C-alpha positions in Angstrom: 16.8 16.3 11.1 19.4 14.5 13.0 18.8 11.0 14.2 18.9 11.8 17.8 16.0 14.4 17.1 13.8 12.2 15.1 10.4 11.7 16.6 10.3 8.2 18.3 7.2 7.3 16.4 6.0 9.5 13.5 3.4 6.7 12.0 1.7 5.1 15.2 0.9 7.8 18.1 -0.2 6.5 21.3 -3.8 7.1 21.8 -5.6 8.6 24.7 -8.2 6.1 25.7 -9.6 7.5 28.5 -12.0 9.5 26.8 -13.5 6.8 25.2 -15.2 5.4 28.3 -13.7 1.8 27.9 -12.1 -0.4 30.6 -8.8 -0.5 29.7 -8.3 -3.4 32.5 -10.9 -5.4 31.1 -8.4 -8.4 30.5 -5.4 -8.8 32.9 -2.5 -6.9 31.6 0.2 -9.0 33.5 1.6 -10.2 30.1 0.5 -7.5 27.9 2.5 -8.6 25.0 1.0 -12.1 25.1 -2.6 -10.5 25.6 -2.2 -8.4 22.6 -0.9 -11.0 20.3 -3.6 -13.3 21.5 -6.3 -10.8 20.8 -4.8 -9.6 17.4 -4.1 -12.9 16.0 -7.3 -14.7 17.4 -9.6 -11.9 16.1 -7.9 -11.6 12.9 -8.4 -15.4 12.6 -11.8 -15.2 12.9 -12.9 -12.2 11.0 -10.3 -13.2 8.3 -12.2 -16.6 8.0 -15.4 -15.0 7.8 -14.2 -12.7 5.0 -12.7 -15.8 3.1 -16.2 -17.3 3.6 -17.8 -14.2 1.8 -15.4 -14.2 -0.8 -13.9 -11.0 0.3 -10.2 -9.9 0.6 -8.8 -11.0 4.1 -7.8 -7.3 4.8 -11.2 -6.4 5.4 -11.2 -8.9 8.1 -8.0 -7.9 9.7 -9.2 -4.2 9.9 -12.4 -5.4 11.3 -10.6 -7.3 14.2 -8.9 -4.0 15.0 -11.8 -2.1 15.2 -13.4 -4.6 17.9 -10.3 -4.4 19.9 -9.8 -0.7 19.5 -10.7 2.1 22.1 -13.8 3.1 20.1 -16.0 0.1 20.5 -17.3 -1.3 23.7 -15.4 -4.2 25.4 -11.6 -5.1 25.8 -9.0 -2.5 24.6 -5.6 -4.0 23.3 -2.4 -2.3 24.5 -1.8 0.4 21.9 1.7 1.2 22.9 2.5 -2.4 22.1 0.1 -2.6 19.1 1.9 0.3 17.5 5.5 -1.0 18.1 4.2 -4.3 16.4 2.9 -2.5 13.7 6.2 -0.9 13.1 7.7 -4.1 12.5 4.6 -4.9 10.1 5.7 -1.8 8.2 9.2 -3.0 7.9 8.4 -6.2 6.5 5.6 -5.0 4.1 7.9 -2.5 2.8 10.8 -5.3 2.4 8.2 -7.8 0.7 7.3 -4.7 -2.0 10.9 -4.2 -2.2 11.5 -7.8 -3.0 8.8 -7.8 -5.6 10.2 -4.6 -7.3 11.9 -5.6 -10.7 13.2 -2.6 -12.7 13.2 -5.0 -15.9 9.5 -5.3 -15.4 9.0 -1.7 -15.0 11.1 -0.6 -17.9 9.1 -3.1 -20.2 5.9 -1.1 -19.4 7.6 2.5 -18.6 5.6 3.9 -21.6 2.4 3.7 -20.0 3.0 2.9 -16.4 5.0 6.1 -15.7 2.8 8.8 -17.2 -0.1 6.9 -16.4 0.6 6.5 -12.5 1.8 10.1 -12.4 -1.4 11.3 -14.0 -3.8 9.4 -11.9 -1.9 10.4 -8.8 -2.4 14.0 -9.9 -6.1 13.6 -10.4 -6.9 11.8 -7.3 -4.7 14.2 -5.0 -6.4 17.2 -6.7 -9.8 15.7 -5.9 -8.6 15.1 -2.2 -7.3 18.6 -2.0 -10.5 20.2 -3.2 -12.4 17.9 -0.7 -10.3 19.2 2.0 -10.5 22.5 1.1 -14.5 22.4 1.1 -14.3 20.9 4.5 -12.1 23.8 5.8 -8.8 22.0 6.0 -5.4 23.5 5.4 -4.0 22.9 1.7 -1.4 20.8 3.3 -4.0 18.6 5.1 -5.8 18.4 1.8 -2.5 17.4 -0.3 -1.6 14.5 2.3 -5.4 13.4 2.4 -5.3 13.4 -1.6 -2.0 11.6 -1.7 -3.5 8.9 0.6 -6.4 8.1 -1.5 -4.3 8.3 -4.9 -2.2 4.9 -4.1 -3.9 1.5 -4.4 -2.8 -1.4 -2.2 -0.3 -3.9 -3.4 -1.7 -6.6 -1.4 -5.2 -6.4 -2.6 -4.0 -5.7 -6.4 -1.7 -8.7 -6.4 -4.5 -10.9 -4.9 -6.9 -10.0 -7.3 -4.7 -10.6 -10.3 -3.4 -14.0 -8.9 -6.8 -15.1 -8.4 -7.5 -14.7 -12.1 -4.1 -15.6 -13.6 -3.2 -12.3 -14.8 -0.1 -11.3 -13.3 2.1 -12.4 -15.9 -0.6 -11.3 -18.8 0.0 -8.0 -20.5 -2.7 -6.2 -18.4 -1.3 -7.6 -15.4 2.4 -6.4 -16.3 0.9 -2.8 -16.9 -1.0 -2.9 -13.4 1.9 -4.1 -11.6 4.1 -1.5 -13.2 1.6 1.2 -12.5 1.5 0.2 -8.9 5.4 0.2 -8.5 5.5 3.9 -9.8 2.7 4.8 -7.3 4.8 2.9 -4.3 7.9 4.9 -5.6 6.3 8.3 -5.3 4.9 7.3 -2.0 8.4 6.4 -0.8 9.6 9.9 -2.0 6.7 11.3 -0.1 7.6 9.6 3.2 11.1 11.4 3.0 9.7 14.8 2.4 6.6 15.0 4.6 8.5 15.3 8.1 10.9 18.2 6.9 7.9 20.0 5.1 5.5 19.4 8.1 5.8 23.2 9.2 5.2 24.3 5.7 2.1 22.1 5.2 0.5 23.2 8.4 1.7 20.8 11.1 4.3 20.9 13.8 7.7 22.0 12.4 10.2 19.4 13.0 13.8 20.5 14.4 16.2 22.1 11.8 18.7 19.9 10.7 22.3 20.8 11.9 23.4 20.8 8.2 20.4 23.4 7.6 22.0 25.9 9.8 25.4 26.0 7.5 23.1 26.2 4.3 21.4 29.3 5.9 24.7 31.2 5.8 24.8 31.0 2.1 21.1 32.3 1.9 19.0 29.1 1.9 16.2 29.4 4.2 15.7 26.8 7.2 12.8 24.8 5.5 14.6 24.6 2.2 17.9 23.8 3.9 16.1 20.9 6.1 14.7 19.4 2.8 17.9 19.6 1.3 19.6 18.1 3.9 17.0 15.4 4.0 17.4 14.6 0.3 21.1 14.5 0.7 21.1 12.0 3.3 18.4 9.8 1.8 20.3 10.1 -1.3 23.6 9.0 0.3 21.6 6.0 1.8 20.3 5.1 -1.9 23.8 5.3 -3.2 25.4 3.3 -0.3 22.8 0.4 -0.9 23.4 0.4 -4.7 27.0 0.3 -4.6 28.0 -1.5 -1.5 24.5 -3.1 -0.5 24.1 -4.8 -4.0 27.3 -6.4 -3.6 27.3 -7.1 0.3 24.0 -8.3 0.7 23.8 -11.2 -2.0 27.4 -12.3 -1.0 26.0 -12.8 2.7 23.2 -14.5 1.4 25.4 -17.0 -0.6 27.8 -17.4 2.0 25.0 -18.5 4.5 23.6 -20.8 1.8 26.5 -22.7 1.8 26.0 -23.7 5.4 22.7 -25.6 3.9 20.8 -24.3 7.2 17.6 -23.0 6.3 17.0 -21.7 9.8 20.6 -19.8 9.4 19.2 -18.5 6.0 15.9 -17.4 7.2 17.6 -15.6 10.3 20.2 -14.0 7.8 17.2 -12.2 5.6 15.3 -11.1 8.8 18.7 -9.6 10.1 19.3 -7.9 6.8 15.8 -6.4 6.6 15.5 -5.3 10.0 19.2 -4.2 10.2 18.9 -2.0 7.3 15.7 -0.3 8.2 16.9 0.6 11.6 20.4 1.8 10.2 18.4 3.9 7.5 16.5 5.7 10.6 19.4 5.9 13.0 22.2 7.1 10.7 20.3 8.6 7.9 17.5 10.1 9.4 15.0 8.5 6.7 11.9 6.1 7.5 12.1 2.7 8.5 9.8 2.1 5.3 12.3 3.4 2.8 15.1 1.6 4.6 13.4 -1.7 4.3 12.1 -1.2 0.6 15.7 -0.8 -0.5 16.8 -3.7 1.5 14.2 -5.9 -0.4 14.9 -4.3 -3.8 18.9 -4.9 -3.3 17.7 -8.6 -2.1 15.4 -9.0 -5.3 19.1 -8.7 -7.4 20.3 -12.1 -5.8 19.8 -15.2 -7.3 18.6 -16.3 -4.1 15.7 -13.8 -3.9 13.0 -16.1 -4.4 14.0 -18.3 -1.5 14.4 -15.4 0.5 10.9 -14.5 -0.3 9.5 -18.0 0.8 11.5 -18.0 3.9 10.2 -14.9 5.3 7.0 -15.1 3.9 5.1 -16.6 7.1 6.7 -14.0 9.5 6.1 -11.3 6.8 2.3 -12.3 6.8 2.0 -12.6 10.5 3.3 -8.9 11.3 1.4 -7.7 8.2 -1.7 -8.8 10.2 -0.8 -7.0 13.0 -0.2 -3.9 10.9 -3.8 -3.9 9.5 -5.2 -4.7 13.1 -3.3 -1.8 14.5 -4.9 0.3 11.6 -8.5 -0.9 12.6 -7.8 0.0 16.1 -7.1 3.7 15.0 -10.5 3.8 13.3 -13.5 5.3 15.1 -16.7 3.9 13.5 -18.8 7.1 14.6 -17.6 8.6 11.4 -20.2 6.6 9.5 -23.2 7.9 11.0 -21.7 11.6 11.9 -20.3 12.3 8.5 -21.9 10.1 6.0 -21.7 12.5 3.0 -18.1 13.2 3.5 -17.5 9.4 3.8 -19.4 9.0 0.6 -17.3 11.5 -1.3 -14.1 9.9 0.0 -15.5 6.6 -1.5 -16.4 8.3 -4.7 -12.8 9.7 -5.2 -11.3 6.1 -4.4 -13.6 3.8 -6.4 -14.9 6.3 -9.2 -12.6 9.5 -9.9 -9.5 7.1 -9.7 -11.1 4.3 -11.9 -12.3 6.8 -14.4 -9.0 8.6 -14.8 -7.0 5.1 -15.0 -9.4 4.1 -17.8 -9.4 7.1 -19.9 -5.4 7.5 -19.5 -4.8 3.9 -20.8 -7.3 4.7 -23.8 -5.4 7.8 -24.4 -2.3 5.7 -24.7 -4.0 3.7 -27.5 -4.8 0.7 -25.6 -7.9 -1.5 -25.9 -10.9 -1.4 -23.6 -10.3 -4.4 -21.8 -6.9 -3.3 -20.7 -8.4 0.1 -19.7 -11.4 -1.6 -17.4 -8.6 -4.0 -15.8 -6.5 -1.3 -15.0 -9.4 0.9 -13.5 -10.5 -2.0 -11.4 -7.3 -2.7 -10.0 -6.6 0.6 -8.8 -10.1 1.5 -7.3 -9.0 0.7 -3.7 -6.5 1.7 -1.1 -4.5 0.1 1.4 -1.2 -0.1 3.3 0.7 3.0 2.1 -2.5 5.1 2.4 -2.6 4.1 6.2 1.3 4.9 6.6 0.9 8.6 5.0 -2.4 9.5 6.8 -1.1 8.3 10.1 2.2 10.4 9.6 0.1 13.1 8.7 -2.2 12.9 11.9 1.1 12.4 14.1 2.7 15.7 12.7 -0.7 17.5 13.2 -1.2 18.2 9.3 -4.4 16.5 9.1 -7.2 16.3 11.5 -8.0 13.0 13.1 -11.3 13.2 11.0 -9.2 12.6 7.9 -7.5 9.2 9.1 -10.9 8.0 9.9 -12.2 8.7 6.3 -9.1 7.1 5.0 -9.6 4.1 6.9 -13.2 3.8 6.4 -13.1 4.4 2.5 -10.1 1.8 2.7 -12.6 -0.9 4.1 -15.3 0.1 1.8 -13.1 0.1 -1.3 -11.5 -3.3 -0.5 -15.2 -4.7 0.0 -16.3 -3.2 -3.5 -13.1 -4.2 -5.3 -13.9 -7.9 -5.7 -17.6 -6.9 -7.0 -15.6 -4.7 -9.8 -13.5 -7.7 -10.8 -16.6 -10.1 -10.8 -18.6 -7.7 -13.4 -15.5 -7.7 -15.3 -15.3 -11.6 -15.3 -19.0 -11.8 -16.5 -18.0 -9.2 -19.2 -15.3 -11.5 -20.4 -17.4 -14.7 -20.0 -20.0 -12.9 -22.3 -17.4 -11.8 -25.2 -15.9 -15.4 -25.1 -19.4 -16.8 -25.4 -20.2 -15.1 -28.7 -17.7 -16.7 -31.3 -18.9 -20.0 -29.9 -22.6 -19.3 -31.1 -23.1 -20.8 -34.5 -24.7 -18.3 -37.0 -28.6 -19.1 -37.7 -29.0 -20.5 -41.2 -31.0 -18.2 -43.6 -33.8 -19.2 -45.7 -31.8 -18.6 -49.0 -29.0 -20.9 -47.8 -29.3 -24.4 -48.9 -29.0 -27.4 -46.3 -26.0 -29.6 -46.5 -28.4 -32.4 -47.9 -29.8 -30.2 -50.7 -26.4 -28.9 -51.9 -25.4 -30.2 -55.3 -23.0 -32.9 -55.7 -19.6 -31.9 -57.0 -19.1 -33.0 -60.6 -16.2 -35.5 -61.1 -13.5 -34.3 -63.2 -12.8 -36.3 -66.7 
């Protein structure tokens, strides 16, 4: 797909809120951007604080804030057009953060279990989601996208759970993070391939790439030609980032660091992240998410990567909040009482099927029960990549809107359940730690210390 033919917004479509019966002008919209930011940040703070008090992940509060100001609940409706634009920034900065955390060295250290384990677990979850979609009467393509969305865990939720228990640097933590990195890489590849395959998957076929017409002359079909051109463009972008970007981006950071201006350094990091993401879409036809991920990955190789991470963290967190709020706005709560059994099946795939698959994969590779349970609990939830994938599927008319509602509801429930799973693991670990400390009870045959014979003195 040529850049000028790329849909303006594949991830966050504008919703028609007129059918919901809510008054879109409940608040004055003379300053819609300010109003949307105030409503989004304000409610996210309130519900995030409530989630913190209840010892739940903050994401649950952010999603609930979006539901409150979304078009499917009574009261004020935020400007969905602006919210989707802000969500795009959230996606870029989230993926930039994922790239910054990506460490090929850490992945290679645990590749023996992380790579086959993640691929196996993705296959099991995707298969379960595809089967569920088929039983619901969806197309195979819709089931595949739905299953993929259920297969990938949230980086934010997983890292938070591991950090709270000081497990990030442990063997279990490194395997969990490596496993998640492989999942993220698979989803990045999916984001590249889904748009050109939309017609084949049962959605709206995207315009044929200009280069695909040339490929057709040598006997390659239009869909295969479009996929081929897309992969060539993505590979060209990746090659440029690894060859030129790996040298240019660290050089720019070091040059700016010599000015001793934190403000300029922070601005340079943001300019690189947003500029690379925009350039990847404009000139190579790949997603913002892929461009931002590689910008972060290349920057992670610089000695200034830790400082870059610290300087951009506040802004990244702020727009990540708006991303989750925007996802909550897309959620129709009626799915809870109109399709309770379907929702229950979705939650079972996320929490049970994924966890069981991960546990037995870990055990099959010869690791202990403790590691298996930790990996299983870590992956028994979904998050940001799931929202990006399912929203793209809805926008391309591959999956029905019901699938998006199921994914968002399943994510909220799994995020709420995940702390409970780790709490059960903590209690199990505490019981195991207490066993060696208990002194064995003395037997009747064993003499007391006072009755024991004194040792004889040597001559």
